[in-house]
Backbone as JSON Lines, residues from 0, in Angstrom:
{"i":0,"aa":"N","n":[0.17,39.2,-2.37],"ca":[0.83,39.58,-3.91],"c":[0.39,38.43,-4.85]}
{"i":1,"aa":"G","n":[-0.28,37.35,-4.42],"ca":[-0.67,36.26,-5.11],"c":[0.62,35.29,-5.61]}
{"i":2,"aa":"N","n":[1.65,35.38,-4.68],"ca":[2.84,34.44,-4.67],"c":[2.88,33.41,-3.52]}
{"i":3,"aa":"I","n":[3.34,32.36,-3.68],"ca":[3.57,31.22,-2.74],"c":[4.71,30.72,-2.7]}
{"i":4,"aa":"S","n":[5.35,30.69,-1.4],"ca":[6.66,30.25,-0.87],"c":[6.55,29.12,0.33]}
{"i":5,"aa":"Y","n":[7.41,28.32,0.05],"ca":[7.46,27.19,1.14],"c":[8.84,26.5,1.01]}
{"i":6,"aa":"S","n":[9.59,26.73,2.17],"ca":[10.95,26.05,2.46],"c":[11.82,26.0,1.15]}
{"i":7,"aa":"G","n":[11.87,27.35,0.75],"ca":[12.78,27.88,-0.3],"c":[12.42,27.69,-1.75]}
{"i":8,"aa":"I","n":[10.98,27.08,-1.85],"ca":[10.67,26.71,-3.25],"c":[9.46,27.96,-3.37]}
{"i":9,"aa":"S","n":[9.49,28.64,-4.38],"ca":[8.4,29.79,-4.62],"c":[7.84,29.73,-5.91]}
{"i":10,"aa":"A","n":[6.52,30.04,-5.86],"ca":[5.6,30.11,-7.06],"c":[5.14,31.49,-7.51]}
{"i":11,"aa":"E","n":[5.46,32.05,-8.59],"ca":[4.91,33.43,-8.86],"c":[3.65,33.2,-9.42]}
{"i":12,"aa":"K","n":[2.6,33.88,-8.94],"ca":[1.24,33.92,-9.3],"c":[0.63,32.53,-9.83]}
{"i":13,"aa":"P","n":[0.75,31.7,-9.0],"ca":[0.06,30.31,-9.56],"c":[-1.45,30.37,-9.7]}
{"i":14,"aa":"E","n":[-1.95,29.49,-10.6],"ca":[-3.32,29.19,-10.89],"c":[-3.36,27.85,-10.5]}
{"i":15,"aa":"F","n":[-4.48,27.36,-9.84],"ca":[-4.86,25.89,-9.62],"c":[-6.3,25.56,-10.02]}
{"i":16,"aa":"N","n":[-6.59,24.48,-10.78],"ca":[-7.94,24.46,-11.19],"c":[-7.99,22.75,-11.03]}
{"i":17,"aa":"F","n":[-8.92,22.2,-10.26],"ca":[-9.16,20.89,-10.17],"c":[-10.51,20.87,-10.33]}
{"i":18,"aa":"Y","n":[-10.87,19.55,-11.15],"ca":[-12.4,19.4,-11.38],"c":[-12.59,17.69,-11.64]}
{"i":19,"aa":"T","n":[-13.7,17.41,-11.5],"ca":[-13.94,15.98,-11.91],"c":[-14.67,15.92,-13.11]}
{"i":20,"aa":"E","n":[-14.66,14.85,-13.88],"ca":[-15.44,14.49,-15.08],"c":[-15.6,13.09,-15.16]}
{"i":21,"aa":"N","n":[-16.59,12.38,-15.2],"ca":[-16.98,10.98,-15.28],"c":[-16.14,10.19,-14.11]}
{"i":22,"aa":"G","n":[-16.05,10.74,-12.98],"ca":[-15.34,9.94,-11.77],"c":[-14.13,10.07,-11.91]}
{"i":23,"aa":"T","n":[-13.35,11.02,-12.79],"ca":[-11.85,11.19,-12.77],"c":[-11.5,12.74,-12.38]}
{"i":24,"aa":"L","n":[-10.39,12.68,-11.43],"ca":[-10.15,14.01,-11.07],"c":[-9.11,14.69,-12.04]}
{"i":25,"aa":"L","n":[-9.25,15.73,-12.49],"ca":[-8.62,16.36,-13.49],"c":[-7.8,17.67,-12.96]}
{"i":26,"aa":"F","n":[-6.6,17.86,-13.17],"ca":[-5.82,19.07,-12.41],"c":[-5.25,19.83,-13.7]}
{"i":27,"aa":"D","n":[-5.12,21.01,-13.41],"ca":[-4.25,22.11,-14.36],"c":[-3.8,23.29,-13.32]}
{"i":28,"aa":"C","n":[-2.48,23.12,-13.21],"ca":[-1.68,24.25,-12.43],"c":[-0.73,24.99,-13.37]}
{"i":29,"aa":"K","n":[-0.75,26.39,-13.06],"ca":[0.13,27.27,-14.08],"c":[0.9,28.14,-13.17]}
{"i":30,"aa":"T","n":[2.13,28.54,-13.31],"ca":[2.68,29.62,-12.66],"c":[3.6,30.23,-13.6]}
{"i":31,"aa":"K","n":[3.89,31.48,-13.57],"ca":[4.83,32.33,-14.32],"c":[6.27,31.8,-13.98]}
{"i":32,"aa":"K","n":[6.63,31.51,-12.71],"ca":[7.82,31.09,-12.51],"c":[7.83,30.3,-11.25]}
{"i":33,"aa":"L","n":[8.48,29.09,-11.33],"ca":[8.7,28.08,-9.96],"c":[10.31,28.29,-9.74]}
{"i":34,"aa":"G","n":[10.52,28.93,-8.66],"ca":[11.6,28.93,-8.03],"c":[12.16,27.8,-7.17]}
{"i":35,"aa":"L","n":[13.07,26.95,-7.67],"ca":[13.59,25.87,-7.02],"c":[14.76,26.0,-6.1]}
{"i":36,"aa":"A","n":[15.56,26.81,-6.48],"ca":[16.79,27.34,-5.77],"c":[17.2,28.67,-6.2]}
{"i":37,"aa":"E","n":[18.26,29.17,-5.47],"ca":[18.7,30.58,-6.1],"c":[18.57,30.85,-7.34]}
{"i":38,"aa":"N","n":[19.28,29.85,-8.24],"ca":[19.36,30.3,-9.58],"c":[18.84,29.22,-10.53]}
{"i":39,"aa":"I","n":[17.99,28.54,-10.05],"ca":[17.18,27.42,-10.86],"c":[15.61,27.86,-10.75]}
{"i":40,"aa":"N","n":[15.21,28.23,-12.05],"ca":[13.95,28.54,-12.17],"c":[13.38,27.7,-13.2]}
{"i":41,"aa":"M","n":[11.9,27.62,-13.15],"ca":[11.12,26.99,-14.26],"c":[10.22,28.04,-14.58]}
{"i":42,"aa":"R","n":[10.18,28.75,-15.75],"ca":[9.12,29.68,-16.37],"c":[8.17,29.26,-17.17]}
{"i":43,"aa":"N","n":[7.14,29.66,-17.07],"ca":[5.9,29.54,-17.83],"c":[5.69,27.98,-17.58]}
{"i":44,"aa":"L","n":[5.54,27.65,-16.37],"ca":[5.33,26.11,-15.92],"c":[3.75,25.66,-16.16]}
{"i":45,"aa":"A","n":[3.55,24.91,-16.63],"ca":[2.25,24.2,-16.64],"c":[2.11,22.68,-16.44]}
{"i":46,"aa":"L","n":[1.5,22.44,-15.43],"ca":[1.4,21.09,-15.0],"c":[-0.14,20.56,-15.12]}
{"i":47,"aa":"Q","n":[-0.27,19.41,-15.83],"ca":[-1.79,18.76,-15.79],"c":[-1.67,17.42,-15.85]}
{"i":48,"aa":"G","n":[-2.95,16.97,-15.67],"ca":[-2.92,15.5,-15.38],"c":[-4.45,15.02,-14.91]}
{"i":49,"aa":"Y","n":[-4.23,13.72,-14.59],"ca":[-5.66,13.07,-14.12],"c":[-5.32,11.96,-13.35]}
{"i":50,"aa":"T","n":[-6.21,11.66,-12.26],"ca":[-6.19,10.39,-11.51],"c":[-7.44,9.7,-11.47]}
{"i":51,"aa":"K","n":[-7.53,8.47,-11.4],"ca":[-8.88,7.87,-11.29],"c":[-8.41,6.37,-10.84]}
{"i":52,"aa":"N","n":[-9.03,5.82,-9.86],"ca":[-8.9,4.39,-9.36],"c":[-7.22,4.11,-9.11]}
{"i":53,"aa":"N","n":[-6.64,5.1,-8.52],"ca":[-5.04,4.75,-8.27],"c":[-4.27,4.55,-9.54]}
{"i":54,"aa":"L","n":[-4.76,5.26,-10.61],"ca":[-3.91,5.29,-11.71],"c":[-4.0,6.84,-12.1]}
{"i":55,"aa":"G","n":[-2.92,7.29,-12.92],"ca":[-3.05,8.66,-13.62],"c":[-1.85,8.99,-14.25]}
{"i":56,"aa":"E","n":[-1.9,10.3,-14.73],"ca":[-0.67,10.77,-15.52],"c":[-0.48,12.14,-15.33]}
{"i":57,"aa":"I","n":[0.78,12.66,-14.96],"ca":[1.11,14.03,-14.92],"c":[2.11,14.37,-16.02]}
{"i":58,"aa":"G","n":[1.78,15.42,-16.55],"ca":[2.62,16.13,-17.52],"c":[2.88,17.49,-17.23]}
{"i":59,"aa":"F","n":[4.22,17.95,-17.43],"ca":[4.7,19.32,-17.13],"c":[5.41,19.69,-18.26]}
{"i":60,"aa":"K","n":[5.32,20.99,-18.34],"ca":[5.95,21.85,-19.62],"c":[6.46,22.97,-18.78]}
{"i":61,"aa":"W","n":[7.55,23.52,-19.48],"ca":[8.14,24.89,-19.04],"c":[9.03,25.41,-20.11]}
{"i":62,"aa":"D","n":[9.02,26.7,-20.13],"ca":[9.96,27.48,-21.15],"c":[10.57,28.5,-20.47]}
{"i":63,"aa":"N","n":[12.06,28.53,-20.46],"ca":[12.75,29.48,-19.94],"c":[13.28,30.27,-21.19]}
{"i":64,"aa":"P","n":[12.57,31.45,-21.69],"ca":[13.25,32.2,-22.75],"c":[14.31,33.02,-22.44]}
{"i":65,"aa":"D","n":[15.34,32.62,-22.19],"ca":[16.65,33.38,-21.9],"c":[17.54,33.42,-23.1]}
{"i":66,"aa":"T","n":[18.83,33.63,-22.86],"ca":[19.89,33.63,-23.7],"c":[20.19,32.15,-24.18]}
{"i":67,"aa":"L","n":[20.09,31.22,-23.23],"ca":[20.26,29.89,-23.42],"c":[18.91,29.26,-23.15]}
{"i":68,"aa":"V","n":[18.61,28.24,-23.97],"ca":[17.15,27.81,-23.86],"c":[17.1,26.62,-22.9]}
{"i":69,"aa":"Y","n":[15.99,26.85,-21.84],"ca":[15.86,25.7,-20.94],"c":[14.23,25.58,-21.05]}
{"i":70,"aa":"K","n":[13.98,24.31,-21.45],"ca":[12.49,24.0,-21.35],"c":[12.41,22.53,-21.51]}
{"i":71,"aa":"G","n":[10.99,22.12,-21.27],"ca":[10.68,20.67,-21.13],"c":[9.33,20.62,-21.39]}
{"i":72,"aa":"D","n":[9.13,19.04,-21.75],"ca":[7.88,18.5,-21.94],"c":[7.77,17.14,-21.44]}
{"i":73,"aa":"V","n":[7.55,16.91,-20.07],"ca":[7.73,15.64,-19.64],"c":[6.44,14.79,-19.2]}
{"i":74,"aa":"S","n":[6.36,13.85,-19.49],"ca":[5.04,13.1,-19.07],"c":[5.43,12.09,-18.18]}
{"i":75,"aa":"I","n":[4.65,11.51,-17.3],"ca":[4.85,10.33,-16.37],"c":[3.58,9.85,-15.96]}
{"i":76,"aa":"S","n":[3.34,8.46,-16.05],"ca":[2.22,7.76,-15.79],"c":[2.53,7.19,-14.3]}
{"i":77,"aa":"F","n":[1.49,7.17,-13.46],"ca":[1.66,6.52,-12.14],"c":[0.49,5.5,-11.89]}
{"i":78,"aa":"K","n":[0.93,4.65,-10.85],"ca":[0.05,3.61,-10.29],"c":[0.23,3.46,-8.79]}
{"i":79,"aa":"L","n":[-0.89,3.71,-8.05],"ca":[-0.57,3.49,-6.43],"c":[-1.06,2.25,-6.04]}
{"i":80,"aa":"L","n":[-0.05,1.32,-5.23],"ca":[-0.46,0.11,-4.91],"c":[-0.75,0.08,-3.27]}
{"i":81,"aa":"K","n":[-1.66,-0.32,-2.69],"ca":[-1.99,-0.61,-1.42],"c":[-1.11,-1.71,-0.8]}
{"i":82,"aa":"S","n":[-0.32,-1.49,0.3],"ca":[0.39,-2.61,0.71],"c":[-0.03,-2.87,1.92]}
{"i":83,"aa":"E","n":[-0.3,-4.1,2.3],"ca":[-0.93,-4.88,3.25],"c":[-0.29,-4.39,4.61]}
{"i":84,"aa":"G","n":[-0.79,-3.82,5.7],"ca":[-0.07,-3.41,6.94],"c":[0.88,-2.16,6.7]}
{"i":85,"aa":"K","n":[0.75,-1.47,5.57],"ca":[1.54,-0.15,5.22],"c":[0.51,0.94,5.38]}
{"i":86,"aa":"K","n":[1.19,2.11,5.83],"ca":[0.25,3.26,5.54],"c":[0.36,3.94,4.34]}
{"i":87,"aa":"M","n":[1.66,3.86,3.73],"ca":[1.79,4.62,2.52],"c":[1.92,3.38,1.39]}
{"i":88,"aa":"P","n":[1.07,3.91,0.39],"ca":[1.15,2.9,-0.8],"c":[2.52,2.9,-1.42]}
{"i":89,"aa":"S","n":[2.5,1.77,-2.16],"ca":[3.94,1.79,-3.16],"c":[3.36,2.59,-4.39]}
{"i":90,"aa":"I","n":[4.45,3.22,-5.03],"ca":[4.22,3.91,-6.35],"c":[4.9,3.39,-7.4]}
{"i":91,"aa":"L","n":[4.03,3.29,-8.39],"ca":[4.66,2.69,-9.77],"c":[4.88,3.92,-10.63]}
{"i":92,"aa":"L","n":[5.96,4.23,-11.21],"ca":[6.18,5.31,-12.28],"c":[6.61,4.76,-13.71]}
{"i":93,"aa":"E","n":[6.19,5.39,-14.46],"ca":[6.76,5.15,-15.83],"c":[6.79,6.38,-16.58]}
{"i":94,"aa":"A","n":[8.1,6.64,-16.78],"ca":[8.37,8.11,-17.66],"c":[8.04,7.62,-19.11]}
{"i":95,"aa":"N","n":[6.99,8.4,-19.72],"ca":[6.8,8.31,-21.14],"c":[8.01,9.16,-21.92]}
{"i":96,"aa":"P","n":[8.19,8.64,-23.18],"ca":[9.34,9.35,-23.78],"c":[8.87,10.79,-23.79]}
{"i":97,"aa":"S","n":[10.01,11.64,-23.36],"ca":[9.9,13.03,-23.35],"c":[11.17,13.57,-23.77]}
{"i":98,"aa":"M","n":[11.13,14.98,-23.62],"ca":[12.14,15.91,-24.17],"c":[12.46,16.98,-23.21]}
{"i":99,"aa":"V","n":[13.8,17.38,-22.87],"ca":[13.99,18.82,-22.1],"c":[15.13,19.2,-22.93]}
{"i":100,"aa":"V","n":[15.22,20.67,-22.92],"ca":[16.31,21.32,-23.48],"c":[16.83,22.01,-22.48]}
{"i":101,"aa":"F","n":[18.34,21.59,-22.26],"ca":[19.18,22.26,-21.34],"c":[20.5,22.89,-21.98]}
{"i":102,"aa":"S","n":[20.6,24.26,-21.77],"ca":[21.64,24.91,-22.47],"c":[21.66,24.84,-23.9]}
{"i":103,"aa":"N","n":[20.38,24.82,-24.61],"ca":[20.29,24.79,-25.96],"c":[20.6,23.28,-26.59]}
{"i":104,"aa":"L","n":[20.81,22.3,-25.64],"ca":[20.97,21.07,-26.14],"c":[19.59,20.12,-25.76]}
{"i":105,"aa":"D","n":[19.03,19.34,-26.78],"ca":[17.8,18.56,-26.68],"c":[18.5,17.12,-25.93]}
{"i":106,"aa":"W","n":[17.63,16.88,-24.8],"ca":[17.91,15.6,-24.14],"c":[16.58,15.01,-24.08]}
{"i":107,"aa":"Y","n":[16.85,13.67,-24.52],"ca":[15.77,12.62,-24.55],"c":[15.56,11.73,-23.22]}
{"i":108,"aa":"I","n":[14.32,11.67,-22.88],"ca":[13.92,10.63,-21.59],"c":[13.4,9.4,-22.2]}
{"i":109,"aa":"N","n":[13.75,8.15,-21.91],"ca":[13.01,6.98,-22.69],"c":[12.07,6.86,-21.58]}
{"i":110,"aa":"D","n":[11.45,5.58,-21.94],"ca":[10.22,5.03,-21.32],"c":[10.54,4.26,-20.1]}
{"i":111,"aa":"A","n":[11.42,4.71,-19.22],"ca":[11.8,4.12,-17.89],"c":[11.0,3.75,-16.71]}
{"i":112,"aa":"K","n":[11.04,2.97,-15.96],"ca":[10.08,2.36,-14.84],"c":[10.82,2.66,-13.36]}
{"i":113,"aa":"V","n":[9.93,3.25,-12.6],"ca":[10.49,3.32,-11.26],"c":[9.49,2.79,-10.33]}
{"i":114,"aa":"G","n":[9.83,1.94,-9.43],"ca":[9.0,1.5,-8.44],"c":[9.49,2.04,-7.02]}
{"i":115,"aa":"I","n":[8.62,2.75,-6.11],"ca":[9.14,3.13,-4.93],"c":[8.14,2.34,-4.06]}
{"i":116,"aa":"F","n":[8.96,1.46,-3.2],"ca":[8.28,0.69,-2.22],"c":[8.81,1.09,-0.94]}
{"i":117,"aa":"D","n":[8.25,0.39,0.09],"ca":[8.47,0.69,1.54],"c":[9.97,0.79,1.96]}
{"i":118,"aa":"S","n":[10.8,0.1,1.39],"ca":[12.35,0.03,1.78],"c":[13.22,0.06,0.67]}
{"i":119,"aa":"L","n":[12.73,0.27,-0.5],"ca":[13.55,0.23,-1.8],"c":[13.01,1.07,-2.79]}
{"i":120,"aa":"I","n":[13.88,1.31,-3.79],"ca":[13.43,1.98,-5.07],"c":[14.13,1.15,-6.19]}
{"i":121,"aa":"N","n":[13.27,0.84,-7.1],"ca":[13.7,-0.14,-8.38],"c":[13.57,0.91,-9.51]}
{"i":122,"aa":"I","n":[14.86,0.9,-10.22],"ca":[14.8,1.82,-11.44],"c":[15.17,0.81,-12.51]}
{"i":123,"aa":"E","n":[14.37,0.92,-13.57],"ca":[14.46,0.05,-14.89],"c":[14.67,0.85,-15.85]}
{"i":124,"aa":"Q","n":[16.03,0.69,-16.45],"ca":[16.33,1.14,-17.8],"c":[16.17,2.8,-18.08]}
{"i":125,"aa":"F","n":[16.56,3.59,-16.95],"ca":[16.36,4.98,-17.05],"c":[17.56,5.54,-17.83]}
{"i":126,"aa":"T","n":[17.28,6.25,-19.08],"ca":[18.15,6.87,-20.01],"c":[17.94,8.15,-20.18]}
{"i":127,"aa":"I","n":[18.74,9.01,-20.12],"ca":[18.56,10.47,-20.77],"c":[19.67,10.62,-21.46]}
{"i":128,"aa":"N","n":[19.43,11.03,-22.83],"ca":[20.7,11.17,-23.71],"c":[20.56,12.55,-24.61]}
{"i":129,"aa":"S","n":[21.57,13.0,-25.04],"ca":[21.62,14.05,-25.83],"c":[23.15,13.71,-26.86]}
{"i":130,"aa":"D","n":[22.59,13.31,-28.23],"ca":[23.58,13.04,-29.15],"c":[24.26,11.66,-28.44]}
{"i":131,"aa":"E","n":[25.83,12.23,-28.27],"ca":[26.44,10.75,-27.71],"c":[26.59,10.93,-26.05]}
{"i":132,"aa":"Q","n":[26.05,11.91,-25.68],"ca":[26.03,12.01,-24.08],"c":[24.81,11.38,-23.7]}
{"i":133,"aa":"Y","n":[25.04,10.55,-22.54],"ca":[24.13,9.78,-21.86],"c":[24.28,9.51,-20.41]}
{"i":134,"aa":"I","n":[23.2,9.38,-19.81],"ca":[23.2,8.99,-18.39],"c":[22.24,7.97,-18.26]}
{"i":135,"aa":"Y","n":[22.68,6.73,-17.8],"ca":[22.06,5.46,-17.72],"c":[21.83,4.86,-16.46]}
{"i":136,"aa":"A","n":[20.62,4.65,-15.85],"ca":[20.65,3.87,-14.31],"c":[19.7,2.85,-14.51]}
{"i":137,"aa":"N","n":[20.14,1.67,-13.79],"ca":[19.32,0.52,-13.67],"c":[19.92,-0.35,-12.38]}
{"i":138,"aa":"G","n":[18.74,-0.57,-11.7],"ca":[19.08,-1.43,-10.46],"c":[18.07,-1.0,-9.23]}
{"i":139,"aa":"I","n":[18.67,-1.39,-8.01],"ca":[17.63,-1.09,-6.79],"c":[18.64,-0.25,-5.74]}
{"i":140,"aa":"I","n":[17.94,0.74,-5.32],"ca":[18.54,1.61,-4.21],"c":[17.66,1.03,-2.88]}
{"i":141,"aa":"S","n":[18.45,0.76,-1.79],"ca":[17.81,0.2,-0.52],"c":[18.92,0.25,0.45]}
{"i":142,"aa":"K","n":[18.43,-0.21,1.55],"ca":[19.7,-0.53,2.57],"c":[20.51,-1.65,2.54]}
{"i":143,"aa":"N","n":[20.0,-2.61,1.84],"ca":[20.61,-3.84,1.5],"c":[21.8,-3.69,0.6]}
{"i":144,"aa":"K","n":[22.96,-4.02,1.14],"ca":[24.33,-3.89,0.23],"c":[24.45,-4.86,-0.85]}
{"i":145,"aa":"S","n":[23.36,-5.79,-0.91],"ca":[23.74,-6.69,-2.05],"c":[22.8,-6.1,-3.28]}
{"i":146,"aa":"D","n":[21.84,-5.18,-2.91],"ca":[21.17,-4.41,-3.95],"c":[22.2,-3.31,-4.56]}
{"i":147,"aa":"T","n":[22.06,-3.31,-6.03],"ca":[23.0,-2.37,-6.63],"c":[22.29,-1.4,-7.41]}
{"i":148,"aa":"L","n":[22.65,-0.38,-7.64],"ca":[22.17,0.8,-8.77],"c":[23.56,0.82,-9.44]}
{"i":149,"aa":"T","n":[23.45,0.49,-11.03],"ca":[24.36,0.91,-11.82],"c":[24.06,1.96,-12.48]}
{"i":150,"aa":"V","n":[25.28,3.0,-12.43],"ca":[25.02,4.25,-13.33],"c":[26.09,4.43,-14.29]}
{"i":151,"aa":"L","n":[25.87,4.64,-15.52],"ca":[26.64,4.86,-16.77],"c":[26.48,6.17,-17.12]}
{"i":152,"aa":"L","n":[27.69,6.88,-17.26],"ca":[27.73,8.26,-17.65],"c":[28.78,8.06,-19.12]}
{"i":153,"aa":"N","n":[28.31,8.72,-20.05],"ca":[29.14,8.64,-21.37],"c":[29.3,10.17,-21.9]}
{"i":154,"aa":"Q","n":[30.39,10.7,-21.99],"ca":[30.7,11.9,-22.6],"c":[30.03,13.04,-22.21]}
{"i":155,"aa":"I","n":[29.57,13.15,-20.79],"ca":[28.93,14.09,-20.1],"c":[29.67,15.42,-20.02]}
{"i":156,"aa":"N","n":[29.22,16.47,-20.56],"ca":[29.95,17.7,-20.86],"c":[29.77,18.52,-19.61]}
{"i":157,"aa":"L","n":[30.7,18.74,-18.74],"ca":[30.65,19.27,-17.31],"c":[30.38,20.63,-17.32]}
{"i":158,"aa":"T","n":[30.66,21.47,-18.62],"ca":[30.32,22.71,-18.6],"c":[28.94,23.05,-18.47]}
{"i":159,"aa":"N","n":[27.86,22.01,-18.77],"ca":[26.63,22.18,-18.52],"c":[26.13,22.39,-17.02]}
{"i":160,"aa":"S","n":[27.02,21.9,-16.15],"ca":[26.42,22.06,-14.71],"c":[26.99,23.29,-13.94]}
{"i":161,"aa":"N","n":[27.87,24.09,-14.81],"ca":[27.88,25.37,-14.29],"c":[27.01,26.25,-13.88]}
{"i":162,"aa":"L","n":[25.86,26.18,-14.57],"ca":[24.53,27.01,-14.13],"c":[24.22,26.74,-12.6]}
{"i":163,"aa":"F","n":[24.44,25.55,-12.19],"ca":[24.14,25.1,-10.92],"c":[25.07,25.35,-9.91]}
{"i":164,"aa":"L","n":[26.55,25.41,-10.29],"ca":[27.67,25.41,-9.67],"c":[28.16,26.75,-9.38]}
{"i":165,"aa":"K","n":[27.83,27.83,-10.14],"ca":[28.6,29.15,-10.25],"c":[28.34,29.95,-8.94]}
{"i":166,"aa":"K","n":[27.02,29.68,-7.98],"ca":[26.88,30.09,-6.76],"c":[27.92,29.74,-5.79]}
{"i":167,"aa":"Y","n":[28.53,28.6,-5.84],"ca":[29.42,28.22,-5.06],"c":[30.77,28.45,-5.42]}
{"i":168,"aa":"G","n":[31.12,29.3,-6.42],"ca":[32.25,29.7,-7.1],"c":[32.99,28.6,-7.7]}
{"i":169,"aa":"L","n":[32.35,27.49,-8.26],"ca":[33.01,26.54,-8.93],"c":[32.66,26.66,-10.52]}
{"i":170,"aa":"E","n":[33.76,26.14,-11.26],"ca":[33.52,25.97,-12.71],"c":[34.01,24.75,-13.28]}
{"i":171,"aa":"L","n":[33.43,24.07,-13.92],"ca":[34.04,22.76,-14.55],"c":[34.04,22.92,-16.03]}
{"i":172,"aa":"E","n":[35.08,21.95,-16.59],"ca":[35.18,21.8,-17.88],"c":[35.45,20.36,-18.05]}
{"i":173,"aa":"G","n":[35.29,20.03,-19.36],"ca":[35.73,18.66,-19.8],"c":[34.58,17.66,-19.88]}
{"i":174,"aa":"L","n":[35.01,16.49,-20.26],"ca":[34.0,15.35,-20.47],"c":[34.01,14.23,-19.33]}
{"i":175,"aa":"L","n":[32.88,13.77,-18.85],"ca":[32.94,12.7,-17.76],"c":[32.2,11.5,-18.42]}
{"i":176,"aa":"S","n":[33.07,10.45,-18.44],"ca":[32.7,9.02,-18.66],"c":[33.09,8.08,-17.61]}
{"i":177,"aa":"G","n":[32.11,7.12,-17.3],"ca":[32.39,5.97,-16.4],"c":[31.15,5.37,-16.0]}
{"i":178,"aa":"K","n":[31.65,4.13,-15.07],"ca":[30.53,3.33,-14.67],"c":[30.66,3.22,-13.11]}
{"i":179,"aa":"S","n":[29.52,3.5,-12.52],"ca":[29.56,3.33,-10.91],"c":[28.51,2.13,-10.44]}
{"i":180,"aa":"F","n":[28.73,1.59,-9.6],"ca":[27.99,0.74,-8.67],"c":[27.8,1.21,-7.37]}
{"i":181,"aa":"I","n":[26.32,1.6,-7.06],"ca":[26.15,1.99,-6.07],"c":[25.26,1.12,-4.95]}
{"i":182,"aa":"T","n":[25.67,0.92,-3.53],"ca":[25.11,0.02,-2.85],"c":[24.92,0.88,-1.53]}
{"i":183,"aa":"G","n":[23.77,0.25,-0.6],"ca":[23.47,0.72,0.63],"c":[23.1,2.11,0.62]}
{"i":184,"aa":"L","n":[22.55,2.56,-0.26],"ca":[22.15,4.24,-0.35],"c":[21.31,4.52,0.83]}
{"i":185,"aa":"L","n":[20.52,3.82,1.07],"ca":[19.5,4.27,2.16],"c":[19.78,3.7,3.46]}
{"i":186,"aa":"D","n":[20.84,3.24,3.64],"ca":[21.46,2.69,4.8],"c":[21.58,3.82,5.93]}
{"i":187,"aa":"K","n":[21.81,4.98,5.75],"ca":[22.03,5.86,6.64],"c":[20.81,6.76,6.92]}
């Protein structure tokens, strides 16, 4: 039927194109619908990018033409770093300024940086905001209890989370603001 499904994730009629040009691997993948969970879908998803010499960029766009608009245009640059004596490389990600629309609200993603290393994840200045609502994260996620990830929430409208919670019979209202300090997240 032209569909792919694995571990609860499904792609409807996907198309994959990989090719090289001047020593660069380019790719373009499209699907009519990517099902991430029971009621979480990305429609008209297009993923494209390139990689060369352990550097690259990935961009993805989607548009769910429903009653409420859910769409996005996100771009991430990456760099792979070989670590001496390690099988897996370290990964440096940089979010390029991007936008997603969630429940008809424009959310902006800043140019944050994330480093994924053997035993820790370093998040630098990640911010996603929509007018006065924002989520900010900065710090280190690791097993070490002295490493801290700081998360700030400002006037987050909880009604927006009901799309994901309705299958559990939950419905939230109100605004959430606060600061949290997370340590030892990778300890277990």
